[in-house]
N, C-alpha and C positions, 0 to 999 in steps of 0.2 A: 439651093439644097433644102430639102424638107426639114422643118423644125421637128426635133425629137423631144418627147417628154422626158423630164429628168428621171421619173420613176422607171421608164423603159430602159434608159441608159444604164442606170445602176443595177437593174435586174438582169440585163443581158449578159454581163460579164465580158463583153467584147472590148478590145483595146486596139490601139494603133489604127484608128479610123477617123475620118473627118466627120465632124458633127456640127450642127447648128442648134443652139439652145436659146430660149427666151425666158425672161422672168424678171423678178425684182431683186434688188440687192438687199441681203440681210446685213452683211457687214463687209467692210473693206479695210485691209491692213497692208503693211509692207514697209519697204525702205526705198532708198534712192535707185535701186537697181530692179526691183521686182515688186509687183502688187498682187495680193491674194484677195479675190472677190468670192464671197459665199452667195451663190445664186439659187433662188427658189422659184418654182413655177406653180406651186400648189398641187402638183400631181402626187406628191408624197411629203412626209414630214422632213425628210433629209434634204440638205442643200447639196449642190455640186460645186466643187472648188474650181474657180477659174484663175489660172496663173498668167499674169501679164508681164511680159518682158518690156521694161520701159525703154530699152534701146530700139524696140520695134514699134511700140505704141507709146507716144509721148505722154509725159506727165500732164501736159496741158489738156490733152484730150480726156484724161482721167479725172480732171478736176471736178467735173460735174457728176462723176460716178460716186454717189454717196448713198447711204442707207435710204432705201425706199425708191431709188431710181429704177426705171424700167429699161432693160437692155436686150439687145440681140448680140450673141457672141458666136462667131464662126471660128473654129479652131480644130485642133487635133486632140482626140481622146487618148490619153496615155495612162499607164499604170503610175499611181502616185508613189513617190518616195517618202512622203511625209506621213505622220501618224494621223489617224482619225478618218481617213477615207481611202478607198481602194483604187479609185480612178480620179483623174482631174482633167480639165480642159486647158490646153496651152493655146491661148488666144492668138489668132492671126488678125482678126479685126473685131472691133466693137462698135455697134450702132446704138446710140442713145435715143430711145423713144420718148422718154419723159424724165425730167430731172426732179429731184426732191430737195428743196432748200433745207439744209441741215439746221438752220436757225428756227424753222417753223414746223418741220415734219415731226409729228408727235411720237412716232414709234422709233425709239433709239435702242441701242444695245444695253438694256437694263431692264429690271423688273417693273411691270406696270400693274397697278391694282385693278380689280374688276370694275370698281367704281369709275376709275379714270377711263377704262376702255368703253364703258357704257356711253361716254360722251363722244366717242369717235367710232360709232357703230359701222361706219363705212370702211374703216381700216382694220378693225379688230379681227376679222377672219384671217389676216396675215400672221397673227400671233400663233405661237406653238399651242397655247391653251385652247383657243377656239378651233384651231385646226384639228386638235385631238378630239375635242367634244363633237365636232361635226362628223368626224370619221366614225366615232363610236355610235352616234345617232344613226348614221347610214347603216352600219353593221347590224344594229338592233332592229331597225325597220325591215331590212332585208330578211333577217332571221324570222321575224314575225310573219311576213308575207309568205315566205317559203314554207313555214310550218302549216299555216292555214291552207295553202295550195295543196300540199301533200296530203292533207286530211279531208279534201273534198269540199272546202268552202270557197265561195266566190267573193271577191272584193267588191263591195257595193258602195258607190259614191253617193253620200247623202248631201242634201243642200246645205250651203253655208248660211243662206238668207232664208228666213221663214216668217210666216205670219202667225205661227203657233207659238205658244209659250212653253211647248214641250212638256216637261215634267213639273212645271211651276217651281223650278229650282232656284229662284232668286232673281235678282236684277239682271236685265238683258241690255245689250248695246243696241240702240236704235240705229236704223239705216234709213237715211232720207236724202233727197236732193232739194228739199225746201230751204229757203234762205232763213236761217234761224234769227236773223236780225229783222226780218219782215215776214213773219209767218202768216200765210193766208188763213182767214177764219170763215166759218160758215155763218149764216144768219143767227145761229144759236150761240155763237161765240166759241165754237170748238174748232180744232185744227181741221182745215179743209184738205183731207188726204186725197181727194179727187184730183188735186193739182200735183200730187207727188208722183214719183216715177212708177211706183207699184200700184198706186190707187188705193192703198190701204196701209195701216201701220205694219212695219216689218222690222225684224231684228236679226242680229247674228245669232245663230242657233247655239243652244247650250247642250243639245243632245241630238244624235242622229237616230235615236231608238224608234221613233214613230215611222220614219221613212224606211228604216231597216226592216221593220215588220212587214211593210208593203213589199220590199225587195225580196223578202223570204218567200212570198207567194209566187214569185216568178222564178227564183233561182234555188229555192230550197234552203240550203245552209249558207249563210252569208256572214261576213264580218265587215265592220266599218273602221275607218282609220282617221276620223276627225278631219281637220281640227274643229274644236268647239270653243266657245267663248263665254265666259261668265264675268259679269261686271262686278267683280269683287276685288278688293285691295289685298291681293295675295301675292307673296313673293316666293312661294314654295316651288 
């Protein structure tokens, strides 16, 4: 059966149908008769509740179903009798794609500081905070693109790597393939950029303005959308 996104299931309003969902476990709770799994696949902020009858799916099989584990659940989508959700999945079978050791998996059911999440950047998009931030960024970017499109502007892609210092706006990040532990030198003792990838000093751009002016010659009204990079110690 084709996997359905949780967002589509919750939006459809359909019940009493077979479904297949995949995602990672946010939480698991229950008793000796039944287990409740909150499953999320990133398609929306909401989880879908999976109800597991331990008489059908043994407790031993659920032992590895802990917070962070990745699952496939095949079951029946029904109207939920509990509070907090409109529908739930009554599991017929559960396939474990990847376990998460509860002793070492860092995202547990508790609050985490942004400083802590900075150290686990590969997992932090699973949190509600970063999920919300990324959705807001998407909505803002979409609105900006839509506004300029409706007003006759063209989206112009400016280079990320440039040999120009642009506006002279401060320190720039150098881009090089040279071995910094063994930098080749010319006879005058200067860096031999002829052996570098670009053949000249290059940096990450701090502005797309120069190339934007050139783009305007071809397209008329244009806008750029970065990114740009400034080698400043800024946390704003």
